[in-house]
N, C-alpha and C positions, 0 to 999 in steps of 0.2 A: 504494500500500500504506500502510496506516495505521501510525502510530508504534508502536502496540501490536504489530502483526504483525511489524514490523521487529525489535522487541525480542525477540519470541518466536523469530524466526529466529536472532538473535544468540545467545540463550541455548541454543538447540538446536545451535548451531554449523553452521547451514545457510548457509554463506558466500555462496552464489550465488543462492539461491531468490529473495531480494528483487529481484534484478536481472532474473531470467528468467521469473518466474511469469506475466507477461502475454504472453509470446511462445509459450507452450506451448498448442497447440490443445486445446479442451475438447470431448470427445464424451460422456464420462460420468465420474463422480468417480474411479473406479478407474483408468481409462486416464490421466486427467489427473495423478493423483498418481504413477503409475508413470513417466510421461514426465518429470514435473518432477524426481523423485528421480534418474532416469537421467541427466538433464542435470547435476544436482548432482554425481553420481559422476564423470561425464566431465570436468567442469571441475576437480574435485579432482585427478583423475589427471593432467591437463595441468599443473596448478600444481605437483604433486609432481615431475613430470618436469623442469620448469624449475628447481625448487629443487635437485634432484639434479645438474643440469647446472652450476649455479652452484657447488655444493659440490665438484664434480669438479675445477674450476679448469683448464679447457681453455685453451690458449693462443690459440685462434682459434675462429671459428664455423663451421668447415667441416662439411659434411654429405655423406653418401654419395650423396644424390640428384644433387649437382652434380659428382661425380667422373667424370672421363673415363676409363672403363675401356677399356684398349687392349691392344696387344701387349706393353707394358712390364710388365703384371701376369701372372705365371705362378703357377699353383697346382700343388701336388703331386697325384699321382693320387687320393689318398683324400679330397680336398676340392675344392669348387668355390665360385664366388661366392655362390650361393644358400645353401650350407651356412654360409659365413662370415657372411653378412648375417642368418641366422636366429638367431645368437648362441648356438647350442646348445653351443658350446665352453665357455660360462660355467657352465652347469649340469653339464657333464661335468668341470669343473675342469681343462680342457686349456689349455696354453699356445699362443699364436699368435705366431709370430715373423715380422716383415716385414723383408725384407732387400732391398738394392738401392742403386744409386748415388743421390747427392743429387739431389733434384728429381723423383724418380719417383712421389711421392705416398704414401710410407709414413705420414707424419704425417697427411695428409688422410684416408687410410683408417682409421687408428687412432682419430683424433678422431671421424670419422663413426660408427664402430662404438661408441665410448664414448657419444656423444650419444644414439644409438639405444638403447643399453642403459639409460641414465638414463630415457628415456621409457617403457621397459618396467618401471621400478621398481627396477632394479639400482643398488647403491651403487658408484660408480666414482671412482677417483682418477687424475689425470694428472700425471706428473712428468717433467721433463727429468732425466736421470740425474745430471748434475752438481749440480742443485739438491737432489735426494734425498740424495746423498752429503753435501752440506753440512749438511743437516738432521740426518742420522744422526750426523755428527761433532759437531754442536752438542749434540744430545741426550746423546751419550756424555760429552762434556766437562762437561755440567751434571748428570750422574748421573740423567738422565731417559730412558734408553734403553728401559726396560720400558714406560714411559708412551707413548713414541713407537710402539713395536711394538703396543701395545694398540689404537692408532688404526686398525689394519688388520684387526682381528678380524672386523668386520662388513662389510668391503669385498668386493664380489663380483668386481670387475675392476680391476686395476692396470695402467695404461698407462705404460710406460717409453719415453721418446722420446730421440732423439739419443744413443744408447748409444755409438756409435763416434766421435763428434765430440770428445769430451773425454777426457783421460787421467785416470783415477780412481785 
């Protein structure tokens, strides 16, 4: 690609076209542009998901794909694994509470759901409860509680972890 075309892509904010334009098969101009732009959209969505994952501040890289679903995971009658993984609870603004003994996978499931939500474009924040309480206390002491609360206005999913492990 010529320097001029690279500059044009940069000006148009087509971040990936310069890297992928030679890989897209050419049948006719319309098909080529549609395929090229679709790849640009797909790569942007992937990059956005990764940015949202970083912004969520997960404590680990656990995914639902590598969770060993077994007898230790029980669902109430109104929900099943598929319902949970579909993330419909986010759009319905419903709470999900994971309970159980230490080591049963609650954090793994919560993190996996959160990472999946990020990849679907949702704003997610992950907090250990003790850390959140510390941050709230600090904001209160500095007179910045309203500023702290405003940070959550555009968040779609808040994950609170290790709720029972600390006295708050």
